[in-house]
VEXDREN-2710 file (C-alpha; in Angstrom, 1 decimal):
% VEXDREN-2710
k/r/px/py/pz
1/UNK/110.9/37.0/135.2
2/UNK/109.5/34.3/132.8
3/UNK/106.6/36.4/131.8
4/UNK/108.5/39.6/131.1
5/UNK/110.7/37.3/128.5
6/UNK/107.3/36.4/127.3
7/UNK/106.2/39.9/126.7
8/UNK/109.4/40.8/125.3
9/UNK/109.3/37.9/122.9
10/UNK/105.4/39.0/122.1
11/UNK/106.9/42.5/121.2
12/UNK/109.4/41.1/119.0
13/UNK/106.8/38.8/117.4
14/UNK/104.7/41.6/116.6
15/UNK/107.4/43.5/114.8
16/UNK/107.9/40.2/113.0
17/UNK/111.2/39.6/114.5
18/UNK/110.8/35.9/114.7
19/UNK/114.3/34.8/115.5
20/UNK/114.6/37.4/118.3
21/UNK/111.3/36.2/119.8
22/UNK/112.4/32.6/119.8
23/UNK/115.3/33.5/121.9
24/UNK/113.0/35.5/124.4
25/UNK/110.6/32.3/124.6
26/UNK/113.3/30.1/124.9
27/UNK/114.9/31.9/127.9
28/UNK/111.2/32.3/129.5
29/UNK/111.2/28.3/129.3
30/UNK/114.5/28.3/130.9
31/UNK/113.9/30.4/134.0
32/UNK/110.1/29.6/134.8
33/UNK/109.8/27.3/137.6
34/UNK/107.1/25.4/135.6
35/UNK/106.9/26.7/132.0
36/UNK/103.5/27.7/130.6
37/UNK/102.5/25.9/127.5
38/UNK/102.1/29.3/125.9
39/UNK/105.9/29.7/125.8
40/UNK/106.3/26.7/123.8
41/UNK/103.6/27.2/121.2
42/UNK/104.8/30.9/120.9
43/UNK/108.1/29.5/120.1
44/UNK/106.8/27.0/117.8
45/UNK/104.8/29.5/115.9
46/UNK/107.8/31.7/115.5
47/UNK/110.0/28.7/114.2
48/UNK/107.2/28.0/111.7
49/UNK/107.1/31.5/110.3
50/UNK/110.7/31.7/110.1
51/UNK/110.9/28.5/108.2
52/UNK/107.8/29.6/105.9
53/UNK/109.7/33.1/105.2
54/UNK/113.0/31.3/104.4
55/UNK/111.4/28.9/102.0
56/UNK/109.2/31.8/100.1
57/UNK/112.5/33.7/100.1
58/UNK/114.4/30.7/98.6
59/UNK/111.6/30.0/95.8
60/UNK/111.5/33.5/94.8
61/UNK/115.2/33.9/94.4
62/UNK/115.1/30.5/92.2
63/UNK/112.1/31.8/90.2
64/UNK/114.0/35.4/89.6
65/UNK/117.1/33.2/88.4
66/UNK/115.3/31.0/85.8
67/UNK/113.8/34.1/84.5
68/UNK/117.2/35.8/84.5
69/UNK/118.6/32.8/82.5
70/UNK/115.8/32.6/80.1
71/UNK/116.3/36.3/79.3
72/UNK/119.9/35.9/79.0
73/UNK/119.2/33.1/76.2
74/UNK/117.3/35.6/74.2
75/UNK/113.8/34.2/75.0
76/UNK/114.8/30.5/74.7
77/UNK/112.0/28.2/76.3
78/UNK/112.9/26.9/79.6
79/UNK/109.7/25.2/80.2
80/UNK/108.2/22.2/78.4
81/UNK/111.3/21.0/76.8
82/UNK/114.5/22.2/74.9
83/UNK/114.0/23.5/71.4
84/UNK/116.4/22.6/68.8
85/UNK/115.9/24.2/65.5
86/UNK/112.3/23.5/64.1
87/UNK/111.9/20.8/66.7
88/UNK/110.6/20.6/70.8
89/UNK/111.3/17.7/72.7
90/UNK/108.4/16.8/75.1
91/UNK/108.8/13.2/75.9
92/UNK/110.9/11.0/78.2
93/UNK/114.5/10.5/77.0
94/UNK/113.9/7.0/76.2
95/UNK/111.0/7.7/73.7
96/UNK/111.2/9.3/70.4
97/UNK/107.4/10.0/70.1
98/UNK/108.2/13.2/72.3
99/UNK/110.0/14.8/69.5
100/UNK/107.4/17.0/67.2
101/UNK/107.8/19.7/64.9
102/UNK/107.4/23.3/66.3
103/UNK/106.3/24.4/62.6
104/UNK/102.8/25.5/62.0
105/UNK/100.7/23.3/59.8
END
């Protein structure tokens, strides 16, 4: 039974259905008289890949959100500090040395 569950987990893994695979590997661990180490390592790999997918998805969402905000603001700079009039702030808040003119020349 545990070997069959592991095979189903492997099939789900190959289909990139990592959460489903975790369920199969967990069930294999529960029903096995002596769980094999591969059940645990396969489950860990699925959890890692699920976490990485979520992290990459979150970062992509945040980047799209920032780019959309920049677009809505008419191209106002979001990187390197705010631009107010002809000046760009690039220093720490307690330092006036970070303010410089954005005009050429």
